[in-house]
PASETOR-865558 format. One record per residue: residue in three letters; z, y, x of N, C-alpha, C in turn. Coordinates in pm, whole numbers, padded with zeros to 5 digits, always signed. Example, Ala and Ser with C-alpha at 12.3 -4.5 7.8 and 13.67 -1.06 7.14 Angstrom:
BEGIN
ALA+00780-00569+01319+00780-00450+01230+00780-00330+01320;SER+00708-00225+01285+00714-00106+01367+00787+00003+01290;
***
This chain:
BEGIN
MET-00004-00117+00077+00008+00007+00011-00005+00128+00083;THR+00035+00119+00208+00072+00232+00295-00003+00220+00404;THR-00048+00337+00501-00111+00314+00621-00012+00370+00716;LEU-00045+00342+00846+00032+00393+00959-00035+00519+01027;ASP+00035+00617+01057-00002+00743+01150+00105+00760+01245;GLU+00117+00702+01359+00218+00711+01458+00342+00666+01386;GLY+00347+00540+01314+00459+00507+01255+00517+00575+01116;ARG+00428+00655+01074+00472+00739+00956+00373+00732+00846;ILE+00411+00747+00724+00326+00735+00616+00238+00856+00616;ASP+00117+00835+00563+00028+00939+00578-00012+00991+00426;ALA-00078+01104+00423-00123+01167+00303-00209+01078+00204;ALA-00310+01012+00275-00378+00920+00181-00310+00812+00121;ALA-00223+00769+00198-00135+00643+00129-00050+00711+00022;ILE+00004+00824+00029+00077+00884-00080+00010+00909-00187;GLU-00129+00974-00161-00199+00991-00277-00261+00875-00361;ARG-00263+00768-00291-00295+00643-00373-00185+00606-00464;ILE-00055+00665-00450+00045+00636-00526+00062+00743-00641;VAL+00045+00850-00587+00074+00979-00694-00056+01046-00753;GLY-00181+00998-00710-00283+01029-00776-00359+01144-00689;GLU-00477+01148-00695-00573+01237-00620-00545+01385-00660;GLY-00532+01468-00543-00501+01608-00560-00369+01660-00571;ASN-00264+01543-00577-00126+01567-00571-00054+01541-00447;VAL-00113+01563-00338-00047+01558-00207-00099+01689-00125;LEU-00019+01768-00075-00048+01897+00010+00001+01875+00137;ALA-00050+01902+00249-00026+01908+00386+00031+02036+00427;SER+00132+02038+00514+00164+02171+00558+00196+02275+00443;GLU+00249+02251+00333+00267+02339+00235+00395+02411+00248;PRO+00376+02555+00237+00475+02623+00262+00576+02621+00151;LEU+00705+02607+00181+00817+02551+00089+00875+02696+00020;SER+00824+02809+00086+00863+02945+00000+00803+02951-00119;ARG+00689+02866-00144+00638+02865-00263+00705+02777-00387;HIS+00802+02709-00339+00868+02592-00426+01000+02637-00449;CYS+01068+02737-00400+01207+02781-00433+01229+02906-00463;THR+01341+02941-00538+01362+03063-00607+01389+03190-00491;PHE+01438+03141-00366+01463+03231-00260+01343+03290-00219;ARG+01202+03206-00223+01104+03240-00161+01103+03245-00010;ILE+01162+03150+00033+01181+03140+00189+01172+02994+00236;GLY+01107+02994+00351+01109+02857+00403+00968+02804+00445;GLY+00963+02739+00569+00853+02701+00651+00762+02592+00579;PRO+00678+02524+00645+00592+02421+00570+00665+02277+00561;ALA+00638+02215+00468+00667+02058+00461+00554+01996+00527;ARG+00586+01881+00611+00478+01803+00651+00388+01747+00549;LEU+00447+01698+00441+00373+01663+00323+00436+01703+00179;PHE+00369+01723+00083+00441+01778-00029+00370+01691-00139;ALA+00439+01628-00221+00382+01516-00309+00426+01554-00471;ARG+00349+01542-00553+00376+01562-00691+00352+01435-00787;PRO+00454+01357-00803+00426+01210-00878+00404+01273-01014;GLN+00313+01216-01090+00276+01259-01231+00349+01147-01332;ASP+00418+01045-01287+00501+00996-01396+00620+00932-01328;GLU+00707+00865-01398+00825+00799-01355+00796+00684-01244;GLN+00688+00604-01279+00663+00485-01200+00617+00530-01070;ALA+00519+00638-01059+00479+00669-00946+00587+00735-00850;LEU+00689+00807-00911+00801+00854-00835+00879+00729-00773;ILE+00900+00622-00837+00975+00510-00800+00903+00453-00678;GLU+00764+00430-00716+00676+00356-00609+00678+00446-00475;LEU+00668+00582-00495+00668+00665-00371+00807+00668-00286;VAL+00909+00665-00374+01052+00666-00297+01057+00524-00227;ALA+01015+00430-00287+01018+00300-00219+00933+00286-00101;ALA+00807+00344-00099+00741+00350+00022+00795+00454+00117;LEU+00841+00557+00093+00919+00648+00195+01022+00565+00256;ARG+01101+00514+00175+01218+00431+00239+01175+00312+00328;GLY+01066+00250+00281+01005+00136+00369+00964+00197+00503;PHE+00909+00331+00511+00863+00382+00642+00989+00440+00702;ASP+01096+00451+00637+01215+00536+00698+01180+00690+00721;GLU+01100+00720+00633+01034+00842+00640+01130+00960+00560;PRO+01184+01051+00629+01254+01172+00580+01195+01217+00456;TYR+01277+01224+00349+01210+01282+00222+01316+01368+00148;LEU+01284+01454+00060+01372+01543-00008+01302+01543-00161;VAL+01378+01513-00258+01318+01538-00408+01393+01676-00443;VAL+01288+01752-00507+01316+01872-00561+01273+01921-00697;GLY+01333+01991-00768+01277+02041-00900+01226+02168-00877;LYS+01282+02276-00917+01236+02406-00898+01299+02480-00772;GLY+01374+02404-00702+01425+02471-00579+01510+02593-00613;SER+01575+02583-00712+01666+02710-00753+01807+02706-00699;ASN+01836+02599-00602+01965+02598-00551+01939+02566-00402;LEU+01823+02599-00343+01790+02534-00204+01759+02663-00123;LEU+01786+02655+00005+01755+02755+00110+01689+02671+00209;PHE+01557+02676+00236+01478+02595+00325+01465+02661+00462;ALA+01478+02581+00572+01464+02646+00709+01330+02705+00726;ASP+01336+02792+00820+01219+02873+00860+01120+02775+00928;GLU+01172+02677+01002+01088+02595+01064+01024+02464+00964;GLY+01062+02482+00855+01003+02402+00733+01079+02261+00729;TYR+01014+02156+00685+01080+02023+00667+00966+01915+00730;ASP+01023+01846+00830+00935+01747+00890+00955+01605+00814;GLY+00913+01620+00696+00917+01491+00617+00828+01519+00489;VAL+00878+01438+00380+00794+01461+00255+00884+01509+00155;VAL+00837+01611+00093+00910+01682-00026+00858+01635-00153;VAL+00920+01560-00233+00874+01534-00357+00922+01611-00465;GLU+00807+01676-00548+00845+01748-00660+00839+01688-00789;VAL+00961+01689-00852+00979+01636-01007+00963+01751-01092;GLY+00832+01755-01152+00815+01879-01207+00767+01850-01355;ARG+00669+01957-01409+00629+01952-01533+00561+01821-01602;ALA+00500+01750-01497+00439+01612-01536+00537+01513-01579;MET+00659+01544-01545+00777+01450-01581+00884+01519-01666;GLY+00818+01603-01757+00906+01673-01856+00895+01657-01997;ASP+00878+01539-02035+00874+01504-02180+01011+01508-02242;ILE+01000+01550-02368+01144+01545-02439+01122+01487-02576;GLU+01228+01417-02628+01240+01377-02774+01347+01405-02828;ILE+01340+01452-02955+01472+01497-03018+01482+01399-03160;ASP+01602+01347-03159+01626+01243-03285+01766+01266-03341;GLY+01767+01336-03431+01885+01391-03486+01970+01492-03404;THR+02079+01452-03355+02152+01541-03252+02140+01494-03119;ALA+02068+01379-03080+02037+01331-02964+01915+01381-02907;VAL+01923+01437-02781+01794+01468-02720+01776+01398-02598;ARG+01659+01331-02577+01618+01251-02457+01510+01332-02387;ALA+01538+01349-02256+01447+01432-02188+01428+01369-02038;GLN+01298+01385-01981+01285+01351-01846+01346+01456-01751;ALA+01369+01424-01615+01428+01499-01534+01342+01637-01503;GLY+01209+01633-01518+01130+01742-01474+01129+01856-01564;ILE+01186+01856-01688+01167+01967-01791+01273+02079-01742;SER+01230+02199-01744+01307+02315-01710+01428+02326-01808;LEU+01552+02376-01758+01657+02403-01828+01633+02509-01929;SER+01556+02595-01890+01519+02705-02003+01443+02653-02129;SER+01334+02566-02084+01243+02509-02191+01335+02406-02278;LEU+01430+02329-02220+01504+02241-02284+01607+02314-02388;ALA+01659+02420-02335+01755+02492-02435+01678+02559-02533;LYS+01576+02606-02507+01478+02669-02634+01434+02560-02723;GLN+01388+02461-02690+01352+02337-02772+01475+02302-02865;ALA+01572+02302-02814+01694+02245-02882+01733+02335-02976;ALA+01731+02482-02946+01766+02588-03044+01671+02579-03160;ARG+01539+02560-03138+01432+02554-03249+01471+02451-03344;ALA+01525+02346-03279+01562+02209-03374+01694+02231-03436;GLY+01751+02349-03404+01891+02371-03465+01996+02297-03402;LEU+02009+02290-03268+02100+02213-03196+02153+02291-03095;ALA+02300+02309-03112+02361+02386-03017+02422+02336-02912;GLY+02451+02407-02798+02528+02328-02680+02463+02359-02553;LEU+02353+02400-02548+02283+02425-02429+02256+02572-02410;GLU+02316+02668-02478+02287+02792-02454+02332+02857-02324;PHE+02429+02795-02260+02475+02832-02126+02350+02809-02031;ALA+02280+02709-02053+02176+02652-01957+02041+02741-01973;SER+02028+02831-02084+01902+02879-02099+01850+02983-01987;GLY+01945+03024-01918+01892+03121-01810+01907+03047-01676;ILE+01941+02932-01650+01952+02861-01526+01806+02817-01489;PRO+01746+02888-01367+01596+02849-01341+01600+02727-01263;GLY+01643+02603-01324+01613+02476-01260+01563+02379-01357;THR+01566+02250-01322+01534+02153-01401+01644+02054-01452;LEU+01622+01983-01555+01736+01885-01590+01769+01803-01480;GLY+01696+01740-01406+01727+01664-01286+01796+01716-01191;GLY+01749+01838-01149+01833+01907-01034+01954+01969-01085;GLY+01965+02014-01214+02076+02067-01270+02193+01965-01292;LEU+02172+01839-01330+02259+01744-01342+02312+01679-01215;PHE+02216+01667-01093+02240+01664-00965+02370+01742-00926;MET+02361+01870-00958+02456+01962-00914+02562+01988-01019;ASN+02543+01937-01135+02629+01963-01254+02635+02108-01273;ALA+02507+02169-01281+02503+02319-01305+02581+02355-01422;GLY+02602+02488-01418+02677+02562-01533+02684+02687-01520;ALA+02707+02757-01633+02726+02917-01635+02804+02939-01773;TYR+02871+03053-01771+02939+03093-01882+03036+03007-01956;GLY+03093+02927-01883+03186+02833-01931+03146+02703-01976;GLY+03011+02682-01952+02959+02534-01970+02892+02475-01854;GLN+02888+02329-01864+02810+02279-01763+02764+02165-01823;LEU+02648+02103-01754+02576+02000-01813+02654+01867-01845;SER+02758+01827-01763+02838+01721-01795+02910+01735-01936;ASP+02921+01843-01978+02978+01871-02127+02891+01811-02239;VAL+02750+01818-02206+02651+01770-02323+02575+01647-02291;VAL+02561+01622-02160+02493+01502-02111+02583+01381-02116;VAL+02531+01281-02199+02599+01158-02239+02579+01049-02151;ARG+02458+01040-02097+02407+00929-01994+02279+00981-01924;ALA+02277+00924-01813+02141+00939-01724+02096+00817-01673;ARG+01975+00806-01643+01895+00695-01583+01875+00756-01433;VAL+01920+00678-01343+01919+00738-01205+01844+00626-01114;LEU+01747+00662-01017+01705+00587-00930+01804+00583-00797;GLU+01875+00475-00774+01977+00470-00677+01924+00471-00536;ALA+01993+00474-00443+01949+00471-00297+01896+00334-00264;ASP+01933+00235-00323+01886+00094-00293+01744+00059-00364;GLY+01703+00148-00452+01583+00131-00525+01593+00080-00666;THR+01713+00048-00711+01738+00010-00842+01758+00122-00932;VAL+01724+00104-01057+01751+00200-01164+01872+00167-01246;ARG+01954+00255-01258+02079+00224-01354+02118+00346-01436;THR+02200+00297-01526+02249+00407-01627+02375+00455-01597;ILE+02401+00578-01586+02512+00638-01553+02572+00687-01676;GLU+02701+00659-01727+02765+00718-01844+02857+00826-01787;VAL+02824+00944-01840+02889+01068-01786+03029+01064-01804;ALA+03086+01033-01909+03215+01020-01923+03287+00928-01825;GLU+03231+00850-01775+03285+00743-01672+03258+00779-01538;GLY+03179+00875-01506+03137+00932-01391+03220+01027-01322;ASP+03214+01050-01180+03287+01147-01112+03224+01281-01125;PHE+03214+01347-01248+03151+01475-01261+03253+01588-01238;GLY+03223+01700-01182+03337+01818-01184+03240+01938-01149;TYR+03321+02031-01105+03260+02160-01067+03151+02152-00963;ARG+03030+02165-00987+02911+02160-00887+02915+02017-00824;LYS+02944+01904-00890+02992+01776-00838+02922+01680-00933;SER+02871+01570-00877+02837+01469-00956+02807+01336-00862;PRO+02842+01219-00942+02806+01095-00846+02664+01066-00798;ILE+02586+01147-00860+02424+01131-00821+02405+01190-00681;GLN+02490+01293-00638+02488+01333-00491+02496+01235-00397;ALA+02537+01126-00429+02556+01007-00322+02423+00944-00278;GLY+02322+01006-00336+02187+00943-00288+02081+00916-00407;GLY+02130+00966-00524+02044+00916-00655+01946+01033-00688;ILE+01859+00973-00771+01755+01083-00814+01754+01058-00969;VAL+01777+01166-01055+01778+01162-01196+01628+01146-01239;LEU+01615+01036-01335+01494+01013-01384+01486+01079-01529;SER+01584+01054-01610+01596+01105-01744+01728+01115-01788;ALA+01774+01177-01906+01909+01186-01946+01896+01205-02099;GLU+02017+01163-02165+02021+01170-02305+02132+01279-02337;ILE+02113+01346-02415+02207+01487-02434+02258+01477-02591;GLU+02375+01504-02608+02432+01500-02747+02449+01640-02783;LEU+02401+01694-02892+02429+01837-02914+02481+01864-03062;THR+02506+01975-03105+02578+02003-03246+02483+02080-03346;PRO+02460+02047-03448+02385+02113-03544+02449+02249-03567;ASP+02347+02347-03583+02399+02486-03604+02281+02563-03650;ASP+02277+02692-03710+02170+02746-03743+02071+02806-03629;PRO+01945+02790-03632+01853+02816-03527+01862+02967-03487;ALA+01865+03057-03590+01904+03206-03557+02029+03220-03478;ALA+02121+03157-03524+02260+03191-03448+02250+03145-03317;ILE+02182+03032-03301+02199+02972-03149+02103+03079-03063;GLN+02001+03110-03112+01903+03204-03041+01959+03342-03016;GLU+02060+03385-03117+02105+03510-03077+02218+03488-02967;ARG+02284+03377-02959+02378+03350-02862+02312+03343-02708;MET+02193+03288-02725+02111+03285-02597+02066+03410-02559;ALA+02026+03506-02652+01972+03634-02629+02104+03719-02560;ASP+02221+03683-02626+02328+03767-02562+02351+03740-02409;LEU+02357+03599-02396+02370+03558-02251+02264+03608-02163;ASP+02129+03622-02209+02020+03652-02120+02041+03810-02094;GLU+02092+03890-02201+02114+04030-02189+02229+04037-02074;ARG+02337+03969-02079+02431+03972-01992+02405+03946-01843;ARG+02293+03851-01829+02251+03807-01695+02157+03927-01639;ARG+02086+03984-01727+01982+04096-01687+02074+04229-01623;THR+02192+04247-01700+02263+04366-01664+02344+04349-01542;LYS+02380+04228-01544+02488+04190-01422+02440+04119-01299;GLN+02314+04053-01302+02273+03983-01199+02156+04048-01137;PRO+02141+04033-01020+02024+04098-00949+01890+04013-00967;LEU+01842+04006-01085+01733+03923-01102+01592+03982-01050;GLU+01601+04093-01002+01482+04156-00960+01449+04125-00816;TYR+01537+04041-00753+01512+03990-00620+01526+03843-00619;PRO+01443+03784-00538+01455+03649-00518+01599+03610-00454;SER+01651+03486-00512+01783+03442-00478+01800+03289-00517;ALA+01913+03243-00487+01939+03093-00516+02070+03102-00621;GLY+02064+03213-00691+02166+03220-00781+02314+03254-00706;SER+02426+03208-00759+02558+03220-00691+02563+03159-00554;THR+02575+03234-00449+02563+03179-00311+02695+03084-00282;PHE+02803+03128-00315+02925+03045-00290+02989+02987-00421;LYS+03065+02864-00390+03123+02782-00496+03238+02889-00533;ARG+03311+02872-00655+03423+02930-00680+03538+02883-00613;PRO+03606+02953-00522+03736+02904-00469+03859+02883-00580;PRO+03947+02783-00549+04048+02762-00664+04131+02890-00691;GLY+04145+02920-00798+04225+03024-00865+04167+03181-00819;ASN+04028+03162-00796+03979+03290-00756+03817+03308-00788;TYR+03766+03402-00745+03620+03413-00778+03550+03467-00646;ALA+03441+03386-00599+03394+03434-00462+03324+03577-00468;SER+03268+03607-00600+03210+03744-00603+03312+03843-00577;ALA+03430+03826-00633+03550+03928-00643+03592+03936-00493;LEU+03596+03831-00429+03653+03850-00283+03554+03905-00182;VAL+03432+03889-00197+03329+03960-00131+03313+04096-00164;ASP+03321+04118-00282+03328+04272-00314+03438+04338-00275;GLU+03574+04287-00277+03693+04348-00227+03700+04342-00089;ALA+03612+04280-00018+03600+04286+00125+03498+04386+00179;GLY+03446+04451+00071+03351+04563+00114+03212+04528+00161;LEU+03176+04412+00118+03055+04350+00162+02928+04383+00079;LYS+02933+04462-00029+02817+04473-00107+02723+04557-00025;GLY+02599+04507-00020+02498+04571+00058+02487+04541+00204;TYR+02582+04464+00243+02569+04414+00394+02444+04354+00413;ARG+02376+04384+00519+02230+04334+00540+02194+04275+00678;VAL+02138+04168+00671+02086+04119+00821+01933+04115+00786;GLY+01845+04179+00870+01702+04163+00841+01667+04171+00682;GLY+01595+04083+00633+01556+04111+00484+01646+04048+00401;ALA+01775+04011+00432+01866+03940+00344+01985+04040+00327;ALA+02037+04039+00213+02154+04123+00192+02257+04064+00081;VAL+02387+04097+00078+02452+04084-00020+02432+04182-00135;SER+02402+04144-00263+02346+04239-00356+02431+04344-00402;GLU+02395+04454-00412+02470+04572-00463+02506+04558-00601;LYS+02449+04481-00672+02459+04455-00816+02571+04366-00858;HIS+02564+04257-00764+02669+04141-00794+02696+04078-00661;ALA+02816+04093-00603+02859+04041-00483+02859+03907-00446;GLY+02833+03823-00568+02828+03681-00547+02687+03635-00518;PHE+02595+03715-00494+02459+03688-00486+02407+03737-00327;VAL+02342+03661-00260+02280+03689-00133+02136+03693-00184;VAL+02053+03803-00164+01925+03815-00210+01819+03838-00098;ASN+01703+03815-00133+01578+03827-00043+01527+03956-00074;LEU+01542+04053+00004+01490+04187-00027+01333+04194+00001;GLY+01271+04101+00031+01126+04089+00029+01074+04023+00144;ASP+01144+04026+00262+01078+03960+00397+01208+03875+00478;ALA+01304+03833+00382+01415+03754+00449+01359+03625+00498;THR+01422+03585+00608+01399+03463+00663+01547+03364+00630;CYS+01530+03236+00661+01646+03153+00637+01741+03204+00741;ALA+01707+03240+00854+01812+03294+00964+01896+03412+00915;ASP+01811+03504+00848+01869+03627+00777+01989+03576+00701;VAL+01944+03500+00586+02044+03460+00494+02164+03378+00551;LEU+02143+03294+00640+02266+03231+00695+02350+03327+00776;ALA+02302+03421+00842+02369+03521+00909+02451+03605+00799;VAL+02409+03630+00704+02460+03720+00599+02574+03624+00538;ILE+02552+03487+00502+02654+03403+00453+02770+03375+00557;ALA+02739+03367+00687+02837+03332+00779+02921+03473+00789;HIS+02858+03587+00782+02970+03703+00801+03035+03719+00696;ALA+03000+03679+00585+03088+03705+00441+03192+03614+00462;GLN+03178+03476+00505+03276+03372+00519+03372+03429+00621;ASP+03302+03474+00728+03423+03520+00830+03509+03631+00788;VAL+03454+03729+00710+03544+03841+00685+03644+03800+00583;VAL+03585+03720+00467+03687+03669+00364+03794+03586+00416;ARG+03757+03516+00514+03853+03431+00584+03962+03507+00650;LYS+03927+03605+00721+04030+03687+00792+04114+03768+00698;ARG+04048+03814+00599+04110+03907+00507+04211+03849+00402;PHE+04155+03732+00351+04224+03658+00220+04246+03518+00266;SER+04233+03471+00394+04263+03334+00415+04189+03221+00301;VAL+04088+03258+00274+04009+03174+00188+03875+03134+00241;GLU+03840+03015+00234+03736+02948+00296+03629+02958+00185;LEU+03497+03025+00208+03399+03025+00103+03296+02922+00146;GLU+03279+02826+00047+03202+02711+00061+03062+02744-00023;PRO+02945+02739+00067+02821+02777+00010+02795+02674-00108;GLU+02744+02742-00225+02685+02663-00339+02543+02608-00323;VAL+02476+02712-00234+02336+02690-00210+02303+02580-00113;ARG+02226+02489-00133+02208+02372-00039+02127+02425+00082;ILE+02159+02401+00181+02069+02463+00298+01999+02332+00363;VAL+01865+02322+00365+01772+02217+00403+01720+02246+00533;GLY+01781+02176+00639+01716+02193+00772+01606+02123+00799;ASN+01554+02139+00927+01417+02068+00958+01463+01918+00991;ALA+01405+01833+00916+01447+01682+00944+01408+01630+01067;GLN+01482+01551+01124+01450+01484+01266+01401+01347+01247;
***
């Protein structure tokens, strides 16, 4: 099924799995993340269905090829050098949704905003918090994404996951170790699909709540600049943005990256930021907050270096 190129899987072999035109060589990763930062991936593959994804991952593991599965890249910071491996995008081609009563079954590639909107139109409440999260269901569940008091583990009942050993199993969320930006999927799994249980409500009321949250985001968050959302996890008993703000770091800048003047919890790309710029801003904020408040800020954004 695969061919060798100095011991590595090649583009032609991947294309035979994912289909013609669905493999890109030296693809800039800045095109595939909300930070708009990152050098090229050796290969960038777009599986068009679940079976192709499973076969591709098996082939990559067979070659011991470095790989990374992404959705919309809304929580990723890619290295300036790029990624010397295969980036696998689970996107719209794997974004089917089925609504049956209060149960919603969806594939991992559907965007959270689309998922929330379709649920709202069907008169199902519970995903309002996710309507403005710029990621996919798969990536969101991997991180247990949340906002405004809600998180995906509150509404996801179970998920089908491709495990590191190549098996597909169903995880019951109530029985899994889900927490703040934490899930058992982070041990090497890939979300294939999930079942969500929601609550009936008036569609107009749901959409009104979503509109209110959208307005709050627009007024309080620096949506005019590329970023990966909240840069730091919330430390116990405090808020990262409050600590960074109190430390006087709003506007602190290295190259094209800066702590947002609008919301101190965001490091933003002012237009020409590099990964090195962002990392320098993050390190400075961590250092200042540690010295002033004896609090360790842990990045929420996942930093993806050059695979060796």
